[in-house]
All heavy atoms as an XYZ file, in Angstrom:
741
protein
N      17.490     -1.477    -11.173
C      16.105     -1.757    -11.078
C      15.348     -0.467    -11.472
O      15.658      0.589    -10.970
C      15.731     -2.174     -9.676
C      14.282     -2.488     -9.535
S      13.861     -3.115     -7.905
C      14.665     -4.679     -7.888
N      14.391     -0.615    -12.343
C      13.588      0.554    -12.759
C      12.393      0.671    -11.821
O      12.050     -0.236    -11.089
C      13.181      0.441    -14.203
O      12.338     -0.656    -14.402
N      11.731      1.819    -11.933
C      10.590      2.104    -11.063
C       9.383      1.244    -11.486
O       9.044      1.209    -12.641
C      10.194      3.565    -11.121
C       9.061      3.939    -10.182
S       8.729      5.680    -10.117
C       7.959      5.940    -11.710
N       8.819      0.581    -10.517
C       7.558     -0.179    -10.787
C       6.383      0.784    -10.725
O       6.519      1.943    -10.371
N       5.264      0.265    -11.079
C       4.050      1.067    -10.988
C       2.968      0.211    -10.435
O       3.104     -0.973    -10.311
C       3.672      1.605    -12.388
O       3.343      0.551    -13.236
N       1.869      0.847    -10.153
C       0.757      0.051     -9.648
C       0.087      0.653     -8.438
O      -0.783      0.018     -7.846
N       0.451      1.853     -8.070
C      -0.207      2.453     -6.913
C      -1.681      2.790     -7.257
O      -2.465      3.024     -6.358
C       0.532      3.688     -6.427
O       0.533      4.642     -7.451
N      -2.031      2.801     -8.503
C      -3.367      3.125     -8.902
C      -4.264      1.948     -9.230
O      -5.244      2.093     -9.935
N      -3.894      0.767     -8.707
C      -4.723     -0.401     -9.019
C      -6.092     -0.293     -8.328
O      -6.214      0.345     -7.257
C      -4.032     -1.678     -8.627
C      -3.896     -1.849     -7.129
C      -3.050     -3.013     -6.796
N      -2.838     -2.940     -5.355
C      -2.953     -3.919     -4.521
N      -3.203     -5.126     -4.981
N      -2.792     -3.763     -3.210
N      -7.076     -0.928     -8.897
C      -8.430     -0.868     -8.339
C      -8.683     -2.190     -7.583
O      -8.420     -3.272     -8.042
C      -9.469     -0.682     -9.475
C     -10.884     -0.776     -8.936
C      -9.222      0.621    -10.169
N      -9.202     -2.032     -6.380
C      -9.541     -3.172     -5.554
C     -10.962     -3.599     -5.812
O     -11.860     -2.776     -5.808
C      -9.389     -2.803     -4.036
C      -8.021     -2.233     -3.714
C      -9.754     -3.962     -3.153
C      -6.893     -3.151     -3.971
N     -11.191     -4.888     -6.076
C     -12.566     -5.373     -6.274
C     -13.451     -5.064     -5.093
O     -13.013     -5.150     -3.929
C     -12.427     -6.882     -6.458
C     -10.985     -7.094     -6.872
C     -10.225     -5.991     -6.203
N     -14.693     -4.666     -5.338
C     -15.574     -4.227     -4.232
C     -15.835     -5.365     -3.230
O     -15.926     -5.091     -2.031
C     -16.888     -3.696     -4.804
O     -17.532     -4.670     -5.574
N     -15.957     -6.629     -3.685
C     -16.159     -7.703     -2.774
C     -14.982     -7.871     -1.775
O     -15.154     -8.087     -0.615
C     -16.398     -9.019     -3.492
C     -16.594    -10.258     -2.662
C     -17.804    -10.092     -1.720
C     -16.774    -11.489     -3.536
N     -13.774     -7.745     -2.311
C     -12.599     -7.829     -1.468
C     -12.562     -6.709     -0.444
O     -12.275     -6.946      0.736
C     -11.325     -7.745     -2.355
O     -11.370     -8.774     -3.342
C     -10.060     -7.953     -1.529
N     -12.917     -5.511     -0.831
C     -12.937     -4.390      0.094
C     -14.018     -4.601      1.149
O     -13.809     -4.307      2.340
C     -13.198     -3.074     -0.661
N     -15.192     -5.105      0.758
C     -16.277     -5.386      1.757
C     -15.825     -6.458      2.753
O     -16.117     -6.345      3.916
C     -17.521     -5.811      1.019
C     -18.278     -4.650      0.406
C     -19.731     -4.965      0.019
N     -19.895     -6.269     -0.586
C     -19.996     -6.471     -1.932
N     -19.897     -5.451     -2.744
N     -20.172     -7.661     -2.409
N     -15.123     -7.472      2.252
C     -14.634     -8.525      3.158
C     -13.639     -7.960      4.155
O     -13.675     -8.315      5.358
C     -13.964     -9.668      2.347
C     -14.935    -10.497      1.591
S     -14.167    -11.706      0.544
C     -13.123    -12.606      1.658
N     -12.739     -7.089      3.723
C     -11.796     -6.499      4.653
C     -12.492     -5.656      5.729
O     -12.170     -5.707      6.881
C     -10.798     -5.610      3.871
N     -13.518     -4.885      5.308
C     -14.212     -4.062      6.260
C     -15.062     -4.928      7.218
O     -15.171     -4.589      8.394
C     -15.128     -3.086      5.532
C     -14.356     -2.105      4.722
C     -14.835     -0.687      4.924
N     -14.109      0.219      4.052
C     -13.069      0.905      4.442
N     -12.584      0.749      5.634
N     -12.456      1.723      3.627
N     -15.610     -5.997      6.721
C     -16.422     -6.880      7.548
C     -15.580     -7.614      8.591
O     -16.063     -7.987      9.675
C     -17.178     -7.904      6.688
N     -14.318     -7.802      8.298
C     -13.438     -8.543      9.207
C     -13.133     -7.702     10.474
O     -12.767     -8.282     11.503
C     -12.128     -8.954      8.528
O     -11.345     -7.827      8.250
N     -13.267     -6.408     10.366
C     -13.045     -5.538     11.522
C     -13.917     -4.334     11.382
O     -13.553     -3.357     10.699
C     -11.532     -5.160     11.639
C     -11.206     -4.467     12.927
O     -12.104     -3.890     13.554
O     -10.029     -4.520     13.331
N     -15.073     -4.385     12.010
C     -16.069     -3.325     11.821
C     -15.600     -1.950     12.309
O     -16.050     -0.945     11.829
C     -17.385     -3.687     12.504
C     -18.054     -4.975     11.965
C     -19.305     -5.272     12.755
C     -18.390     -4.774     10.517
N     -14.718     -1.921     13.301
C     -14.184     -0.669     13.797
C     -13.156     -0.076     12.858
O     -12.778      1.091     12.974
C     -13.578     -0.834     15.163
C     -14.638     -1.181     16.254
C     -13.963     -1.503     17.559
N     -13.171     -2.725     17.411
C     -11.983     -2.911     17.925
N     -11.420     -2.002     18.648
N     -11.367     -4.060     17.762
N     -12.607     -0.901     11.993
C     -11.544     -0.433     11.064
C     -10.194     -0.651     11.682
O     -10.073     -0.943     12.890
N      -9.183     -0.501     10.882
C      -7.808     -0.679     11.336
C      -7.018      0.553     10.923
O      -7.481      1.401     10.148
C      -7.189     -1.920     10.723
O      -7.074     -1.724      9.273
C      -7.954     -3.188     10.999
N      -5.793      0.632     11.393
C      -4.943      1.779     11.040
C      -4.703      1.810      9.518
O      -4.708      2.836      8.900
C      -3.615      1.713     11.781
N      -4.553      0.626      8.926
C      -4.343      0.550      7.495
C      -5.548      1.074      6.742
O      -5.397      1.783      5.711
C      -4.020     -0.894      7.058
N      -6.734      0.769      7.211
C      -7.970      1.249      6.553
C      -8.075      2.760      6.699
O      -8.480      3.483      5.793
C      -9.179      0.561      7.121
C      -9.304     -0.864      6.782
S     -10.705     -1.635      7.608
C     -10.500     -3.314      7.194
N      -7.708      3.277      7.873
C      -7.734      4.737      8.101
C      -6.786      5.437      7.155
O      -7.112      6.413      6.542
C      -7.382      5.025      9.558
C      -7.563      6.449      9.911
C      -8.669      7.042     10.464
C      -6.590      7.513      9.741
N      -8.460      8.389     10.616
C      -7.198      8.691     10.205
C      -5.310      7.562      9.266
C      -6.547      9.935     10.199
C      -4.649      8.789      9.262
C      -5.251      9.919      9.697
N      -5.551      4.892      7.040
C      -4.565      5.475      6.163
C      -5.098      5.461      4.709
O      -5.009      6.448      3.989
C      -3.217      4.747      6.274
C      -2.267      5.108      5.151
C      -2.561      5.051      7.626
N      -5.652      4.371      4.307
C      -6.171      4.217      2.971
C      -7.274      5.249      2.671
O      -7.313      5.873      1.641
C      -6.663      2.798      2.696
C      -7.282      2.637      1.343
C      -7.855      1.200      1.195
N      -8.816      1.178      0.143
C      -8.496      1.047     -1.142
N      -7.268      0.955     -1.501
N      -9.458      1.041     -2.045
N      -8.187      5.338      3.618
C      -9.362      6.244      3.428
C      -9.003      7.704      3.439
O      -9.576      8.530      2.756
C     -10.442      5.979      4.476
C     -11.081      4.608      4.328
O     -10.917      3.992      3.230
O     -11.701      4.128      5.273
N      -8.024      8.089      4.234
C      -7.740      9.512      4.459
C      -6.475     10.016      3.778
O      -6.351     11.205      3.527
C      -7.658      9.780      5.956
C      -9.048      9.673      6.574
C      -9.005      9.670      8.110
N     -10.303      9.526      8.703
C     -10.947      8.391      8.835
N     -10.414      7.258      8.408
N     -12.161      8.348      9.405
N      -5.506      9.143      3.559
C      -4.267      9.600      2.944
C      -4.049      9.101      1.559
O      -2.944      9.166      1.005
C      -3.085      9.154      3.870
C      -3.101      9.643      5.290
C      -1.896      9.128      6.034
C      -3.193     11.158      5.369
N      -5.081      8.555      0.945
C      -4.976      8.038     -0.438
C      -4.515      9.192     -1.331
O      -5.033     10.298     -1.286
C      -6.349      7.534     -0.911
C      -6.247      6.895     -2.290
O      -5.212      6.283     -2.603
O      -7.248      6.989     -3.026
N      -3.516      8.947     -2.102
C      -2.958      9.932     -3.029
C      -1.883     10.778     -2.406
O      -1.321     11.663     -3.082
N      -1.519     10.512     -1.154
C      -0.411     11.243     -0.520
C       0.892     11.082     -1.276
O       1.617     12.060     -1.482
C      -0.279     10.789      0.935
C       0.873     11.437      1.749
C       0.615     12.927      1.888
C       1.026     10.769      3.093
N       1.130      9.855     -1.717
C       2.327      9.560     -2.497
C       1.926      9.120     -3.915
O       0.953      8.421     -4.046
C       3.153      8.449     -1.889
C       3.633      8.766     -0.459
C       3.097      8.081      0.603
C       4.623      9.684     -0.226
C       3.494      8.329      1.924
C       5.029      9.952      1.068
C       4.497      9.272      2.136
N       2.682      9.545     -4.892
C       2.445      9.076     -6.286
C       3.764      8.587     -6.837
O       4.838      9.059     -6.437
C       1.929     10.244     -7.148
N       3.693      7.580     -7.716
C       4.916      7.052     -8.291
C       5.766      8.126     -8.927
O       6.984      8.082     -8.879
C       4.607      5.951     -9.310
C       4.052      4.693     -8.612
O       4.336      4.494     -7.451
O       3.398      3.892     -9.323
N       5.133      9.121     -9.559
C       5.861     10.206    -10.207
C       6.726     10.983     -9.233
O       7.749     11.572     -9.639
N       6.346     11.049     -7.964
C       7.161     11.740     -6.964
C       8.561     11.138     -6.828
O       9.507     11.787     -6.362
C       6.475     11.704     -5.603
C       5.154     12.423     -5.573
O       4.911     13.289     -6.435
O       4.330     12.107     -4.657
N       8.715      9.866     -7.200
C       9.965      9.157     -7.014
C      10.687      8.863     -8.354
O      11.673      8.179     -8.346
C       9.669      7.797     -6.317
C       8.984      7.974     -5.012
C       7.631      7.874     -4.936
C       9.671      8.213     -3.831
C       6.921      8.004     -3.731
C       9.017      8.383     -2.617
C       7.648      8.273     -2.610
N      10.159      9.400     -9.437
C      10.693      9.037    -10.771
C      12.173      9.342    -10.941
O      12.882      8.602    -11.583
C       9.890      9.799    -11.835
N      12.662     10.440    -10.358
C      14.070     10.816    -10.488
C      15.009      9.883     -9.772
O      16.209      9.893     -9.973
C      14.290     12.270     -9.976
C      13.626     13.283    -10.846
O      13.299     12.976    -12.041
O      13.357     14.400    -10.381
N      14.473      9.040     -8.922
C      15.310      8.137     -8.123
C      15.590      6.805     -8.818
O      16.397      6.028     -8.367
C      14.619      7.816     -6.801
C      14.409      8.979     -5.904
C      14.671     10.290     -6.122
C      13.858      8.961     -4.613
N      14.343     11.065     -5.072
C      13.815     10.281     -4.111
C      13.375      7.945     -3.790
C      13.317     10.600     -2.864
C      12.877      8.255     -2.531
C      12.841      9.582     -2.101
N      14.927      6.570     -9.970
C      15.028      5.272    -10.625
C      15.434      5.469    -12.090
O      15.024      6.417    -12.760
C      13.669      4.560    -10.633
C      13.223      4.154     -9.256
C      12.512      5.025     -8.454
C      13.542      2.886     -8.780
C      12.079      4.644     -7.181
C      13.124      2.510     -7.478
C      12.420      3.386     -6.682
N      16.280      4.526    -12.607
C      16.606      4.557    -14.030
C      15.377      4.131    -14.884
O      14.437      3.544    -14.330
C      17.743      3.550    -14.160
C      17.541      2.604    -13.031
C      16.906      3.423    -11.916
N      15.423      4.439    -16.139
C      14.296      4.101    -17.016
C      14.375      2.661    -17.519
O      13.386      2.136    -18.006
C      14.166      5.087    -18.196
C      13.800      6.462    -17.700
C      15.439      5.091    -18.999
N      15.524      2.057    -17.413
C      15.627      0.649    -17.894
C      15.974     -0.238    -16.743
O      16.357      0.205    -15.667
C      16.644      0.560    -19.013
C      18.009      1.074    -18.614
O      18.230      1.506    -17.491
N      18.947      1.033    -19.512
N      15.805     -1.536    -16.929
C      16.095     -2.470    -15.884
C      14.851     -3.199    -15.443
O      13.730     -2.900    -15.905
N      15.019     -4.152    -14.575
C      13.920     -4.922    -14.075
C      12.987     -4.043    -13.265
O      13.443     -3.218    -12.475
C      14.441     -6.051    -13.210
C      13.411     -7.042    -12.846
C      14.036     -8.246    -12.147
N      13.071     -8.633    -11.137
C      13.394     -9.161     -9.984
N      14.636     -9.395     -9.675
N      12.499     -9.479     -9.126
N      11.676     -4.214    -13.479
C      10.696     -3.393    -12.743
C      10.631     -3.732    -11.257
O      10.700     -4.897    -10.879
C       9.302     -3.592    -13.330
C       9.186     -3.309    -14.840
C       9.263     -1.876    -15.165
N       8.037     -1.220    -14.876
C       7.852      0.073    -15.041
N       8.819      0.803    -15.431
N       6.731      0.600    -14.763
N      10.618     -2.748    -10.443
C      10.489     -2.973     -9.023
C       9.083     -2.739     -8.533
O       8.130     -2.506     -9.311
N       8.875     -2.757     -7.280
C       7.562     -2.500     -6.661
C       7.305     -0.987     -6.698
O       8.255     -0.184     -6.627
C       7.536     -2.997     -5.231
C       7.697     -4.528     -5.209
C       6.247     -2.605     -4.519
C       7.853     -5.136     -3.824
N       6.095     -0.588     -6.806
C       5.717      0.806     -6.853
C       6.298      1.509     -5.614
O       6.017      1.140     -4.490
C       4.220      0.932     -6.866
O       3.800      2.203     -6.462
N       7.041      2.593     -5.821
C       7.580      3.354     -4.663
C       6.513      4.020     -3.828
O       6.691      4.186     -2.630
C       8.542      4.340     -5.306
C       8.148      4.439     -6.733
C       7.546      3.140     -7.079
N       5.424      4.399     -4.429
C       4.320      4.971     -3.666
C       3.723      3.980     -2.719
O       3.414      4.274     -1.563
C       3.261      5.556     -4.599
N       3.599      2.732     -3.145
C       3.091      1.670     -2.285
C       4.055      1.408     -1.171
O       3.674      1.221     -0.012
C       2.888      0.400     -3.101
C       1.777      0.565     -4.157
C       1.728     -0.580     -5.087
N       0.994     -1.678     -4.520
C       0.832     -2.850     -5.071
N       1.380     -3.075     -6.242
N       0.165     -3.793     -4.495
N       5.348      1.346     -1.462
C       6.355      1.106     -0.433
C       6.353      2.288      0.603
O       6.543      2.020      1.806
C       7.738      1.037     -1.053
C       8.000     -0.265     -1.884
C       9.337     -0.175     -2.593
C       7.894     -1.495     -0.993
N       6.133      3.484      0.143
C       6.117      4.620      1.053
C       4.948      4.539      2.039
O       5.103      4.763      3.247
C       6.041      5.955      0.302
N       3.780      4.167      1.520
C       2.614      3.982      2.401
C       2.830      2.873      3.420
O       2.475      3.020      4.610
C       1.361      3.710      1.584
C       0.741      4.914      0.924
C      -0.458      4.478      0.056
C       0.268      5.924      1.944
N       3.437      1.765      2.997
C       3.687      0.692      3.916
C       4.700      1.157      4.968
O       4.575      0.845      6.152
C       4.191     -0.590      3.176
C       4.756     -1.597      4.106
C       3.046     -1.180      2.360
N       5.693      1.957      4.561
C       6.678      2.453      5.541
C       6.042      3.361      6.597
O       6.410      3.327      7.757
C       7.791      3.209      4.800
O       8.492      2.366      3.947
N       5.093      4.177      6.160
C       4.364      5.041      7.102
C       3.620      4.202      8.124
O       3.685      4.450      9.329
C       3.403      5.996      6.361
C       2.417      6.662      7.311
C       4.138      7.015      5.559
N       2.912      3.195      7.642
C       2.168      2.339      8.563
C       3.113      1.518      9.435
O       2.827      1.256     10.629
C       1.256      1.408      7.764
C       0.035      0.895      8.471
C      -0.744      2.034      9.136
C      -0.842      0.188      7.526
N       4.229      1.057      8.896
C       5.223      0.314      9.694
C       5.727      1.178     10.851
O       5.795      0.695     11.978
C       6.434     -0.070      8.793
C       7.539     -0.741      9.537
C       8.756     -0.996      8.687
O       8.757     -0.728      7.479
N       9.797     -1.545      9.310
N       5.995      2.439     10.592
C       6.399      3.359     11.619
C       5.292      3.554     12.674
O       5.483      3.522     13.886
C       6.828      4.674     11.070
C       7.211      5.707     12.109
C       8.444      5.685     12.704
C       6.268      6.688     12.460
C       8.777      6.622     13.662
C       6.593      7.633     13.433
C       7.842      7.607     14.020
O       8.163      8.483     14.983
N       4.043      3.756     12.193
C       2.925      4.021     13.081
C       2.651      2.857     14.008
O       2.243      3.051     15.165
C       1.689      4.317     12.248
N       2.877      1.668     13.519
C       2.610      0.460     14.364
C       3.910     -0.083     15.020
O       3.843     -1.143     15.611
C       1.919     -0.607     13.492
C       0.523     -0.171     13.084
C      -0.332     -1.303     12.558
O       0.053     -2.470     12.702
O      -1.433     -1.006     12.018
N       5.000      0.641     14.855
C       6.258      0.283     15.479
C       6.673     -1.172     15.157
O       6.956     -1.963     16.073
C       6.204      0.508     16.988
C       7.539      0.506     17.644
O       8.562      0.832     16.982
N       7.638      0.112     18.889
N       6.715     -1.510     13.859
C       7.055     -2.816     13.404
C       8.454     -2.863     12.850
O       8.892     -1.906     12.211
C       6.072     -3.289     12.339
C       4.595     -3.380     12.673
C       3.783     -3.764     11.486
C       4.408     -4.375     13.826
N       9.138     -3.977     13.022
C      10.448     -4.167     12.385
C      10.192     -4.429     10.902
O       9.053     -4.654     10.467
C      11.179     -5.358     12.994
O      10.497     -6.559     12.643
N      11.258     -4.390     10.125
C      11.124     -4.682      8.675
C      10.514     -6.079      8.458
O       9.611     -6.257      7.626
C      12.477     -4.606      7.964
C      12.981     -3.187      7.879
O      12.214     -2.242      8.109
O      14.201     -3.030      7.576
N      10.963     -7.050      9.202
C      10.490     -8.398      9.084
C       9.007     -8.511      9.476
O       8.217     -9.144      8.812
C      11.320     -9.346      9.939
C      11.012    -10.820      9.744
C      11.987    -11.683     10.502
N      13.325    -11.439     10.008
C      14.028    -12.325      9.309
N      13.500    -13.508      9.052
N      15.239    -12.056      8.879
N       8.629     -7.813     10.541
C       7.232     -7.858     10.988
C       6.362     -7.144      9.952
O       5.250     -7.594      9.678
C       7.084     -7.152     12.347
C       7.661     -7.883     13.506
C       7.686     -7.032     14.759
O       8.022     -5.836     14.706
N       7.375     -7.634     15.889
N       6.798     -6.049      9.378
C       6.025     -5.354      8.358
C       5.835     -6.247      7.097
O       4.743     -6.306      6.550
C       6.652     -4.048      7.985
N       6.892     -6.922      6.698
C       6.808     -7.810      5.529
C       5.814     -8.939      5.854
O       4.978     -9.312      4.944
C       8.165     -8.365      5.205
N       5.836     -9.484      6.982
C       4.892    -10.568      7.380
C       3.480    -10.020      7.429
O       2.525    -10.650      7.008
C       5.277    -11.141      8.712
C       4.414    -12.300      9.188
C       4.623    -13.549      8.334
O       5.602    -13.639      7.550
O       3.808    -14.477      8.498
N       3.315     -8.806      7.903
C       1.974     -8.179      8.005
C       1.394     -7.957      6.612
O       0.244     -8.238      6.374
C       2.036     -6.881      8.802
O       2.570     -7.194     10.085
C       0.684     -6.256      8.944
N       2.225     -7.469      5.669
C       1.759     -7.258      4.273
C       1.344     -8.581      3.680
O       0.373     -8.675      2.945
C       2.841     -6.578      3.436
C       2.487     -6.592      1.977
C       3.036     -5.138      3.908
N       2.106     -9.648      4.003
C       1.811    -10.961      3.463
C       0.516    -11.566      3.995
O      -0.220    -12.226      3.290
C       2.969    -11.885      3.729
C       2.891    -13.224      3.023
C       4.112    -14.067      3.334
N       4.127    -14.620      4.656
C       3.396    -15.674      5.065
N       2.579    -16.247      4.213
N       3.477    -16.108      6.270
N       0.207    -11.304      5.251
C      -0.852    -12.016      5.944
C      -2.164    -11.232      6.127
O      -3.212    -11.840      6.256
C      -0.405    -12.482      7.280
S       0.933    -13.700      7.197
N      -2.129     -9.925      6.251
C      -3.303     -9.158      6.625
C      -3.974     -8.497      5.402
O      -3.312     -7.765      4.694
C      -2.951     -8.102      7.709
C      -2.797     -8.702      9.030
C      -2.517     -7.733     10.125
N      -3.261     -6.493     10.100
C      -2.962     -5.446     10.839
N      -1.957     -5.502     11.683
N      -3.682     -4.385     10.779
N      -5.209     -8.760      5.223
C      -5.965     -8.280      4.114
C      -6.026     -6.704      4.137
O      -5.914     -6.110      3.050
C      -7.371     -8.828      4.131
C      -8.275     -8.552      2.929
C      -7.629     -9.021      1.660
C      -9.646     -9.151      3.128
N      -6.152     -6.088      5.272
C      -6.231     -4.642      5.313
C      -4.911     -4.017      4.826
O      -4.936     -2.969      4.157
C      -6.625     -4.128      6.698
C      -5.646     -4.547      7.804
O      -4.934     -5.557      7.638
O      -5.634     -3.890      8.860
N      -3.790     -4.614      5.094
C      -2.496     -4.099      4.610
C      -2.340     -4.375      3.110
O      -1.750     -3.586      2.398
C      -1.348     -4.672      5.397
C      -1.019     -3.973      6.679
C      -1.881     -3.638      7.660
C       0.223     -3.485      7.054
N      -1.242     -3.022      8.654
C       0.068     -2.883      8.307
C       1.484     -3.476      6.491
C       1.100     -2.317      9.039
C       2.540     -2.930      7.192
C       2.333     -2.287      8.436
N      -2.870     -5.472      2.643
C      -2.773     -5.775      1.192
C      -3.614     -4.773      0.417
O      -3.250     -4.431     -0.699
C      -3.306     -7.196      0.922
C      -2.332     -8.281      1.373
C      -2.879     -9.631      1.043
C      -1.947    -10.713      1.562
N      -2.364    -12.031      1.193
N      -4.712     -4.323      0.963
C      -5.585     -3.365      0.276
C      -5.101     -1.943      0.429
O      -5.551     -1.059     -0.321
C      -7.002     -3.478      0.807
C      -7.699     -4.791      0.559
C      -9.095     -4.773      1.183
C      -7.760     -5.143     -0.874
N      -4.249     -1.687      1.347
C      -3.755     -0.326      1.642
C      -3.330      0.472      0.426
O      -3.790      1.589      0.218
C      -2.591     -0.387      2.635
C      -1.828      0.917      2.852
C      -2.711      1.913      3.629
C      -0.565      0.679      3.641
N      -2.504     -0.051     -0.468
C      -2.000      0.808     -1.527
C      -2.938      0.996     -2.741
O      -2.619      1.750     -3.623
C      -0.733      0.131     -1.998
C      -0.533     -1.051     -1.164
C      -1.792     -1.264     -0.400
N      -4.062      0.333     -2.761
C      -4.974      0.543     -3.895
C      -5.515      1.932     -3.949
O      -5.736      2.547     -2.933
N      -5.732      2.435     -5.146
C      -6.161      3.830     -5.263
C      -7.713      3.963     -5.303
O      -8.211      5.039     -5.305
C      -5.590      4.441     -6.554
N      -8.375      2.850     -5.310
C      -9.849      2.988     -5.332
C     -10.448      1.624     -5.269
O      -9.821      0.614     -5.415
N     -11.744      1.610     -5.012
C     -12.504      0.362     -4.973
C     -13.371      0.318     -6.225
O     -14.063      1.232     -6.538
C     -13.332      0.320     -3.692
C     -14.198     -0.922     -3.695
C     -12.470      0.384     -2.468
N     -13.262     -0.768     -6.938
C     -14.020     -0.891     -8.178
C     -15.286     -1.692     -8.013
O     -15.595     -2.280     -7.038
């Protein structure tokens, strides 16, 4: 599997406003996004992946989700379900709001 990319995707502004409106105090995922954006970059993991093969998920995105999984003490299954269901976790890996 080759390295995927996409940690620099832009989140539509309406989607970001909806996520913030859903929890006015913010969530851990929003805090991580606002303060740790750019902590990981796909290039940091380039040596770990071959250049050919099926594209995988961005390793920078996976690293951020792993940090939040640890912070919230979630199992792998719980973290996968959280990414699938919660808007704040879906927006976590975006590099900016458009």
